All heavy atoms as a GROMACS GRO file, in nm:
protein
  435
    1MET      N    1   6.947   9.414   6.572
    1MET     CA    2   6.932   9.366   6.702
    1MET      C    3   6.861   9.220   6.695
    1MET      O    4   6.777   9.198   6.618
    1MET     CB    5   6.837   9.468   6.780
    1MET     CG    6   6.788   9.413   6.917
    1MET     SD    7   6.683   9.519   6.998
    1MET     CE    8   6.795   9.636   7.064
    2HIS      N    9   6.901   9.140   6.785
    2HIS     CA   10   6.840   9.005   6.792
    2HIS      C   11   6.726   9.011   6.890
    2HIS      O   12   6.738   9.066   6.996
    2HIS     CB   13   6.940   8.898   6.837
    2HIS     CG   14   7.042   8.862   6.721
    2HIS    ND1   15   7.155   8.925   6.700
    2HIS    CD2   16   7.030   8.763   6.623
    2HIS    CE1   17   7.214   8.871   6.602
    2HIS    NE2   18   7.142   8.769   6.560
    3PHE      N   19   6.617   8.940   6.860
    3PHE     CA   20   6.498   8.920   6.940
    3PHE      C   21   6.479   8.777   6.977
    3PHE      O   22   6.518   8.685   6.897
    3PHE     CB   23   6.376   8.980   6.872
    3PHE     CG   24   6.389   9.133   6.853
    3PHE    CD1   25   6.419   9.179   6.725
    3PHE    CD2   26   6.354   9.218   6.952
    3PHE    CE1   27   6.424   9.308   6.705
    3PHE    CE2   28   6.355   9.354   6.933
    3PHE     CZ   29   6.397   9.403   6.807
    4ALA      N   30   6.435   8.751   7.098
    4ALA     CA   31   6.410   8.612   7.146
    4ALA      C   32   6.261   8.576   7.111
    4ALA      O   33   6.170   8.635   7.159
    4ALA     CB   34   6.438   8.605   7.294
    5PHE      N   35   6.249   8.467   7.027
    5PHE     CA   36   6.119   8.410   7.001
    5PHE      C   37   6.121   8.260   7.044
    5PHE      O   38   6.220   8.194   7.039
    5PHE     CB   39   6.089   8.419   6.854
    5PHE     CG   40   6.079   8.561   6.793
    5PHE    CD1   41   6.143   8.591   6.678
    5PHE    CD2   42   6.017   8.664   6.866
    5PHE    CE1   43   6.129   8.721   6.629
    5PHE    CE2   44   6.014   8.795   6.825
    5PHE     CZ   45   6.071   8.824   6.691
    6VAL      N   46   6.002   8.216   7.094
    6VAL     CA   47   5.987   8.078   7.133
    6VAL      C   48   5.937   7.998   7.018
    6VAL      O   49   5.838   8.033   6.956
    6VAL     CB   50   5.891   8.071   7.257
    6VAL    CG1   51   5.869   7.927   7.301
    6VAL    CG2   52   5.953   8.149   7.369
    7CYS      N   53   5.991   7.884   6.991
    7CYS     CA   54   5.943   7.793   6.885
    7CYS      C   55   5.810   7.740   6.931
    7CYS      O   56   5.789   7.695   7.045
    7CYS     CB   57   6.044   7.674   6.874
    7CYS     SG   58   5.989   7.542   6.755
    8GLY      N   59   5.717   7.742   6.835
    8GLY     CA   60   5.573   7.689   6.864
    8GLY      C   61   5.567   7.538   6.860
    8GLY      O   62   5.468   7.484   6.911
    9TRP      N   63   5.674   7.467   6.823
    9TRP     CA   64   5.674   7.325   6.818
    9TRP      C   65   5.740   7.264   6.938
    9TRP      O   66   5.686   7.169   7.001
    9TRP     CB   67   5.742   7.274   6.684
    9TRP     CG   68   5.670   7.322   6.571
    9TRP    CD1   69   5.705   7.426   6.491
    9TRP    CD2   70   5.557   7.271   6.512
    9TRP    NE1   71   5.619   7.450   6.385
    9TRP    CE2   72   5.532   7.346   6.395
    9TRP    CE3   73   5.483   7.152   6.542
    9TRP    CZ2   74   5.420   7.325   6.314
    9TRP    CZ3   75   5.370   7.132   6.463
    9TRP    CH2   76   5.342   7.215   6.349
   10CYS      N   77   5.856   7.308   6.975
   10CYS     CA   78   5.940   7.244   7.088
   10CYS      C   79   5.949   7.337   7.206
   10CYS      O   80   5.998   7.286   7.311
   10CYS     CB   81   6.071   7.197   7.033
   10CYS     SG   82   6.186   7.333   6.991
   11GLY      N   83   5.923   7.468   7.200
   11GLY     CA   84   5.928   7.558   7.315
   11GLY      C   85   6.071   7.617   7.334
   11GLY      O   86   6.092   7.687   7.426
   12GLU      N   87   6.170   7.585   7.251
   12GLU     CA   88   6.306   7.644   7.260
   12GLU      C   89   6.311   7.791   7.230
   12GLU      O   90   6.239   7.832   7.137
   12GLU     CB   91   6.403   7.578   7.177
   12GLU     CG   92   6.450   7.446   7.234
   12GLU     CD   93   6.526   7.452   7.361
   12GLU    OE1   94   6.614   7.547   7.379
   12GLU    OE2   95   6.516   7.372   7.450
   13ASP      N   96   6.397   7.864   7.291
   13ASP     CA   97   6.419   8.006   7.256
   13ASP      C   98   6.506   8.020   7.135
   13ASP      O   99   6.591   7.937   7.120
   13ASP     CB  100   6.486   8.073   7.376
   13ASP     CG  101   6.394   8.109   7.500
   13ASP    OD1  102   6.275   8.110   7.472
   13ASP    OD2  103   6.451   8.125   7.609
   14ASN      N  104   6.478   8.110   7.047
   14ASN     CA  105   6.548   8.134   6.923
   14ASN      C  106   6.584   8.277   6.911
   14ASN      O  107   6.498   8.366   6.946
   14ASN     CB  108   6.470   8.090   6.797
   14ASN     CG  109   6.453   7.940   6.791
   14ASN    OD1  110   6.532   7.881   6.720
   14ASN    ND2  111   6.363   7.890   6.854
   15ALA      N  112   6.701   8.317   6.868
   15ALA     CA  113   6.745   8.453   6.849
   15ALA      C  114   6.724   8.479   6.700
   15ALA      O  115   6.781   8.412   6.615
   15ALA     CB  116   6.887   8.475   6.894
   16VAL      N  117   6.637   8.582   6.678
   16VAL     CA  118   6.605   8.614   6.532
   16VAL      C  119   6.646   8.758   6.512
   16VAL      O  120   6.629   8.847   6.597
   16VAL     CB  121   6.454   8.599   6.510
   16VAL    CG1  122   6.421   8.634   6.366
   16VAL    CG2  123   6.407   8.454   6.536
   17TRP      N  124   6.725   8.781   6.403
   17TRP     CA  125   6.769   8.920   6.367
   17TRP      C  126   6.659   9.008   6.322
   17TRP      O  127   6.578   8.976   6.238
   17TRP     CB  128   6.875   8.910   6.266
   17TRP     CG  129   6.922   9.043   6.212
   17TRP    CD1  130   6.903   9.095   6.089
   17TRP    CD2  131   7.007   9.132   6.284
   17TRP    NE1  132   6.962   9.211   6.080
   17TRP    CE2  133   7.025   9.254   6.193
   17TRP    CE3  134   7.063   9.142   6.419
   17TRP    CZ2  135   7.101   9.360   6.246
   17TRP    CZ3  136   7.131   9.247   6.448
   17TRP    CH2  137   7.152   9.358   6.364
   18GLY      N  138   6.658   9.125   6.382
   18GLY     CA  139   6.571   9.236   6.345
   18GLY      C  140   6.644   9.340   6.270
   18GLY      O  141   6.731   9.399   6.337
   19GLU      N  142   6.614   9.367   6.139
   19GLU     CA  143   6.681   9.467   6.068
   19GLU      C  144   6.627   9.608   6.109
   19GLU      O  145   6.508   9.627   6.102
   19GLU     CB  146   6.650   9.446   5.917
   19GLU     CG  147   6.738   9.539   5.825
   19GLU     CD  148   6.880   9.512   5.820
   19GLU    OE1  149   6.924   9.391   5.845
   19GLU    OE2  150   6.956   9.604   5.810
   20PRO      N  151   6.711   9.701   6.147
   20PRO     CA  152   6.668   9.835   6.187
   20PRO      C  153   6.612   9.902   6.059
   20PRO      O  154   6.647   9.891   5.953
   20PRO     CB  155   6.797   9.917   6.221
   20PRO     CG  156   6.897   9.801   6.230
   20PRO     CD  157   6.858   9.685   6.166
   21VAL      N  158   6.498   9.974   6.084
   21VAL     CA  159   6.428  10.053   5.985
   21VAL      C  160   6.439  10.197   6.025
   21VAL      O  161   6.418  10.234   6.145
   21VAL     CB  162   6.275  10.010   5.979
   21VAL    CG1  163   6.202  10.110   5.882
   21VAL    CG2  164   6.258   9.866   5.947
   22ALA      N  165   6.483  10.286   5.935
   22ALA     CA  166   6.499  10.426   5.955
   22ALA      C  167   6.369  10.486   6.008
   22ALA      O  168   6.267  10.489   5.950
   22ALA     CB  169   6.548  10.505   5.840
   23SER      N  170   6.378  10.550   6.129
   23SER     CA  171   6.258  10.633   6.187
   23SER      C  172   6.314  10.726   6.271
   23SER      O  173   6.412  10.711   6.361
   23SER     CB  174   6.177  10.523   6.270
   23SER     OG  175   6.074  10.596   6.333
   24TRP      N  176   6.258  10.854   6.266
   24TRP     CA  177   6.307  10.967   6.352
   24TRP      C  178   6.251  10.958   6.492
   24TRP      O  179   6.308  11.011   6.585
   24TRP     CB  180   6.263  11.106   6.282
   24TRP     CG  181   6.331  11.118   6.157
   24TRP    CD1  182   6.284  11.103   6.027
   24TRP    CD2  183   6.468  11.157   6.137
   24TRP    NE1  184   6.382  11.136   5.941
   24TRP    CE2  185   6.490  11.172   5.996
   24TRP    CE3  186   6.572  11.198   6.218
   24TRP    CZ2  187   6.618  11.204   5.942
   24TRP    CZ3  188   6.697  11.229   6.167
   24TRP    CH2  189   6.708  11.240   6.037
   25TRP      N  190   6.133  10.895   6.511
   25TRP     CA  191   6.069  10.913   6.643
   25TRP      C  192   6.074  10.787   6.735
   25TRP      O  193   6.035  10.789   6.839
   25TRP     CB  194   5.929  10.955   6.630
   25TRP     CG  195   5.849  10.870   6.529
   25TRP    CD1  196   5.775  10.769   6.564
   25TRP    CD2  197   5.840  10.896   6.390
   25TRP    NE1  198   5.721  10.709   6.446
   25TRP    CE2  199   5.756  10.795   6.345
   25TRP    CE3  200   5.886  10.986   6.299
   25TRP    CZ2  201   5.726  10.777   6.210
   25TRP    CZ3  202   5.864  10.976   6.164
   25TRP    CH2  203   5.784  10.869   6.119
   26THR      N  204   6.110  10.676   6.670
   26THR     CA  205   6.111  10.551   6.755
   26THR      C  206   6.210  10.456   6.693
   26THR      O  207   6.238  10.452   6.570
   26THR     CB  208   5.964  10.487   6.758
   26THR    OG1  209   5.974  10.371   6.846
   26THR    CG2  210   5.916  10.451   6.629
   27ASP      N  211   6.257  10.360   6.768
   27ASP     CA  212   6.336  10.235   6.726
   27ASP      C  213   6.240  10.138   6.663
   27ASP      O  214   6.156  10.079   6.731
   27ASP     CB  215   6.416  10.176   6.840
   27ASP     CG  216   6.524  10.271   6.888
   27ASP    OD1  217   6.569  10.347   6.820
   27ASP    OD2  218   6.561  10.245   7.006
   28THR      N  219   6.256  10.114   6.534
   28THR     CA  220   6.171  10.020   6.459
   28THR      C  221   6.258   9.917   6.394
   28THR      O  222   6.359   9.947   6.342
   28THR     CB  223   6.087  10.093   6.360
   28THR    OG1  224   6.020  10.197   6.419
   28THR    CG2  225   5.991  10.000   6.300
   29TYR      N  226   6.206   9.786   6.399
   29TYR     CA  227   6.286   9.675   6.340
   29TYR      C  228   6.198   9.599   6.251
   29TYR      O  229   6.078   9.583   6.279
   29TYR     CB  230   6.340   9.594   6.457
   29TYR     CG  231   6.446   9.663   6.535
   29TYR    CD1  232   6.408   9.720   6.650
   29TYR    CD2  233   6.578   9.665   6.491
   29TYR    CE1  234   6.486   9.801   6.730
   29TYR    CE2  235   6.670   9.738   6.576
   29TYR     CZ  236   6.622   9.801   6.695
   29TYR     OH  237   6.711   9.877   6.767
   30ARG      N  238   6.252   9.536   6.148
   30ARG     CA  239   6.182   9.440   6.061
   30ARG      C  240   6.239   9.306   6.086
   30ARG      O  241   6.363   9.286   6.074
   30ARG     CB  242   6.193   9.479   5.914
   30ARG     CG  243   6.118   9.403   5.818
   30ARG     CD  244   6.144   9.454   5.673
   30ARG     NE  245   6.093   9.581   5.662
   30ARG     CZ  246   6.172   9.696   5.611
   30ARG    NH1  247   6.284   9.661   5.567
   30ARG    NH2  248   6.113   9.805   5.598
   31VAL      N  249   6.148   9.210   6.110
   31VAL     CA  250   6.186   9.074   6.131
   31VAL      C  251   6.119   8.973   6.031
   31VAL      O  252   6.012   9.024   5.972
   31VAL     CB  253   6.160   9.015   6.277
   31VAL    CG1  254   6.232   9.091   6.380
   31VAL    CG2  255   6.010   9.023   6.304
   32PRO      N  256   6.164   8.865   5.999
   32PRO     CA  257   6.106   8.778   5.899
   32PRO      C  258   5.963   8.731   5.952
   32PRO      O  259   5.943   8.724   6.078
   32PRO     CB  260   6.197   8.657   5.880
   32PRO     CG  261   6.308   8.678   5.985
   32PRO     CD  262   6.295   8.807   6.051
   33ASP      N  263   5.872   8.691   5.859
   33ASP     CA  264   5.742   8.650   5.895
   33ASP      C  265   5.753   8.506   5.959
   33ASP      O  266   5.661   8.481   6.043
   33ASP     CB  267   5.662   8.634   5.771
   33ASP     CG  268   5.626   8.762   5.710
   33ASP    OD1  269   5.621   8.868   5.783
   33ASP    OD2  270   5.595   8.766   5.584
   34ASP      N  271   5.855   8.435   5.941
   34ASP     CA  272   5.874   8.305   6.013
   34ASP      C  273   6.011   8.277   6.031
   34ASP      O  274   6.102   8.345   5.973
   34ASP     CB  275   5.800   8.185   5.930
   34ASP     CG  276   5.836   8.181   5.798
   34ASP    OD1  277   5.950   8.222   5.752
   34ASP    OD2  278   5.750   8.132   5.708
   35PHE      N  279   6.046   8.184   6.111
   35PHE     CA  280   6.187   8.143   6.144
   35PHE      C  281   6.202   7.994   6.164
   35PHE      O  282   6.108   7.931   6.195
   35PHE     CB  283   6.239   8.218   6.264
   35PHE     CG  284   6.168   8.186   6.392
   35PHE    CD1  285   6.213   8.094   6.477
   35PHE    CD2  286   6.044   8.260   6.426
   35PHE    CE1  287   6.145   8.060   6.594
   35PHE    CE2  288   5.983   8.224   6.549
   35PHE     CZ  289   6.031   8.129   6.621
   36GLU      N  290   6.322   7.948   6.133
   36GLU     CA  291   6.349   7.800   6.148
   36GLU      C  292   6.410   7.780   6.290
   36GLU      O  293   6.512   7.841   6.315
   36GLU     CB  294   6.440   7.753   6.042
   36GLU     CG  295   6.468   7.604   6.057
   36GLU     CD  296   6.555   7.545   5.943
   36GLU    OE1  297   6.590   7.628   5.847
   36GLU    OE2  298   6.602   7.432   5.957
   37CYS      N  299   6.352   7.696   6.369
   37CYS     CA  300   6.405   7.673   6.498
   37CYS      C  301   6.533   7.599   6.494
   37CYS      O  302   6.554   7.499   6.422
   37CYS     CB  303   6.307   7.580   6.576
   37CYS     SG  304   6.369   7.539   6.741
   38TRP      N  305   6.632   7.642   6.570
   38TRP     CA  306   6.767   7.584   6.566
   38TRP      C  307   6.770   7.435   6.640
   38TRP      O  308   6.849   7.357   6.599
   38TRP     CB  309   6.869   7.675   6.650
   38TRP     CG  310   6.838   7.676   6.793
   38TRP    CD1  311   6.757   7.761   6.861
   38TRP    CD2  312   6.887   7.584   6.895
   38TRP    NE1  313   6.754   7.738   6.993
   38TRP    CE2  314   6.834   7.634   7.018
   38TRP    CE3  315   6.977   7.477   6.896
   38TRP    CZ2  316   6.865   7.561   7.139
   38TRP    CZ3  317   6.997   7.403   7.016
   38TRP    CH2  318   6.942   7.450   7.137
   39ALA      N  319   6.669   7.415   6.728
   39ALA     CA  320   6.666   7.288   6.797
   39ALA      C  321   6.599   7.175   6.718
   39ALA      O  322   6.647   7.070   6.714
   39ALA     CB  323   6.608   7.304   6.935
   40CYS      N  324   6.475   7.202   6.672
   40CYS     CA  325   6.401   7.093   6.606
   40CYS      C  326   6.391   7.114   6.462
   40CYS      O  327   6.342   7.024   6.391
   40CYS     CB  328   6.253   7.089   6.675
   40CYS     SG  329   6.152   7.232   6.631
   41GLY      N  330   6.430   7.231   6.392
   41GLY     CA  331   6.426   7.252   6.257
   41GLY      C  332   6.293   7.283   6.196
   41GLY      O  333   6.274   7.296   6.078
   42GLU      N  334   6.180   7.295   6.272
   42GLU     CA  335   6.054   7.327   6.234
   42GLU      C  336   6.041   7.476   6.207
   42GLU      O  337   6.118   7.555   6.265
   42GLU     CB  338   5.946   7.286   6.329
   42GLU     CG  339   5.934   7.132   6.342
   42GLU     CD  340   5.882   7.069   6.220
   42GLU    OE1  341   5.806   7.125   6.149
   42GLU    OE2  342   5.909   6.943   6.205
   43ILE      N  343   5.944   7.513   6.126
   43ILE     CA  344   5.923   7.664   6.095
   43ILE      C  345   5.809   7.715   6.190
   43ILE      O  346   5.704   7.648   6.202
   43ILE     CB  347   5.872   7.680   5.950
   43ILE    CG1  348   5.982   7.614   5.850
   43ILE    CG2  349   5.846   7.823   5.919
   43ILE    CD1  350   6.114   7.682   5.860
   44SER      N  351   5.841   7.820   6.253
   44SER     CA  352   5.742   7.890   6.340
   44SER      C  353   5.717   8.035   6.293
   44SER      O  354   5.801   8.094   6.229
   44SER     CB  355   5.805   7.903   6.487
   44SER     OG  356   5.800   7.772   6.552
   45THR      N  357   5.590   8.074   6.317
   45THR     CA  358   5.553   8.207   6.276
   45THR      C  359   5.612   8.314   6.387
   45THR      O  360   5.591   8.290   6.500
   45THR     CB  361   5.402   8.221   6.271
   45THR    OG1  362   5.353   8.117   6.179
   45THR    CG2  363   5.354   8.356   6.222
   46THR      N  364   5.659   8.427   6.331
   46THR     CA  365   5.707   8.536   6.420
   46THR      C  366   5.582   8.599   6.495
   46THR      O  367   5.478   8.631   6.429
   46THR     CB  368   5.779   8.638   6.332
   46THR    OG1  369   5.890   8.572   6.266
   46THR    CG2  370   5.826   8.741   6.423
   47PRO      N  371   5.588   8.621   6.614
   47PRO     CA  372   5.474   8.674   6.695
   47PRO      C  373   5.468   8.822   6.666
   47PRO      O  374   5.566   8.888   6.624
   47PRO     CB  375   5.505   8.648   6.833
   47PRO     CG  376   5.658   8.642   6.840
   47PRO     CD  377   5.692   8.576   6.716
   48PRO      N  378   5.348   8.890   6.691
   48PRO     CA  379   5.349   9.034   6.673
   48PRO      C  380   5.421   9.109   6.783
   48PRO      O  381   5.443   9.053   6.886
   48PRO     CB  382   5.202   9.063   6.679
   48PRO     CG  383   5.142   8.950   6.754
   48PRO     CD  384   5.225   8.826   6.729
   49PRO      N  385   5.467   9.232   6.750
   49PRO     CA  386   5.535   9.307   6.847
   49PRO      C  387   5.448   9.351   6.971
   49PRO      O  388   5.326   9.333   6.952
   49PRO     CB  389   5.584   9.434   6.781
   49PRO     CG  390   5.515   9.441   6.643
   49PRO     CD  391   5.454   9.307   6.632
   50PRO      N  392   5.507   9.389   7.085
   50PRO     CA  393   5.637   9.416   7.113
   50PRO      C  394   5.724   9.283   7.128
   50PRO      O  395   5.667   9.183   7.177
   50PRO     CB  396   5.641   9.492   7.242
   50PRO     CG  397   5.525   9.446   7.313
   50PRO     CD  398   5.410   9.407   7.199
   51TRP      N  399   5.847   9.288   7.096
   51TRP     CA  400   5.944   9.176   7.106
   51TRP      C  401   6.038   9.196   7.212
   51TRP      O  402   6.080   9.305   7.248
   51TRP     CB  403   6.009   9.154   6.972
   51TRP     CG  404   5.928   9.131   6.853
   51TRP    CD1  405   5.824   9.050   6.845
   51TRP    CD2  406   5.925   9.206   6.728
   51TRP    NE1  407   5.756   9.053   6.732
   51TRP    CE2  408   5.817   9.155   6.655
   51TRP    CE3  409   6.007   9.307   6.675
   51TRP    CZ2  410   5.797   9.204   6.519
   51TRP    CZ3  411   5.984   9.346   6.555
   51TRP    CH2  412   5.877   9.300   6.472
   52THR      N  413   6.088   9.084   7.272
   52THR     CA  414   6.187   9.088   7.379
   52THR      C  415   6.330   9.082   7.318
   52THR      O  416   6.358   8.987   7.241
   52THR     CB  417   6.172   8.969   7.469
   52THR    OG1  418   6.041   8.968   7.518
   52THR    CG2  419   6.269   8.978   7.587
   53PRO      N  420   6.421   9.173   7.338
   53PRO     CA  421   6.548   9.166   7.296
   53PRO      C  422   6.627   9.038   7.347
   53PRO      O  423   6.608   9.003   7.469
   53PRO     CB  424   6.619   9.289   7.343
   53PRO     CG  425   6.506   9.382   7.372
   53PRO     CD  426   6.394   9.305   7.420
   54ALA      N  427   6.693   8.970   7.264
   54ALA     CA  428   6.767   8.854   7.307
   54ALA      C  429   6.896   8.898   7.394
   54ALA      O  430   6.959   8.990   7.351
   54ALA     CB  431   6.816   8.770   7.186
   55GLY      N  432   6.916   8.829   7.500
   55GLY     CA  433   7.023   8.874   7.588
   55GLY      C  434   7.130   8.785   7.578
   55GLY      O  435   7.233   8.759   7.595
   0.00000   0.00000   0.00000
């Protein structure tokens, strides 16, 4: 599932892939600790959950 994160440098929305993690009682995803913004190329830190699914 892709999640929408905002770049800490330029404010653009970025879609980051969250890898599903096996869990019987809840939907859990693992995302990278940081991501490269598609617009400015800077590295931003992934915020703590809950995350907004990218639409």
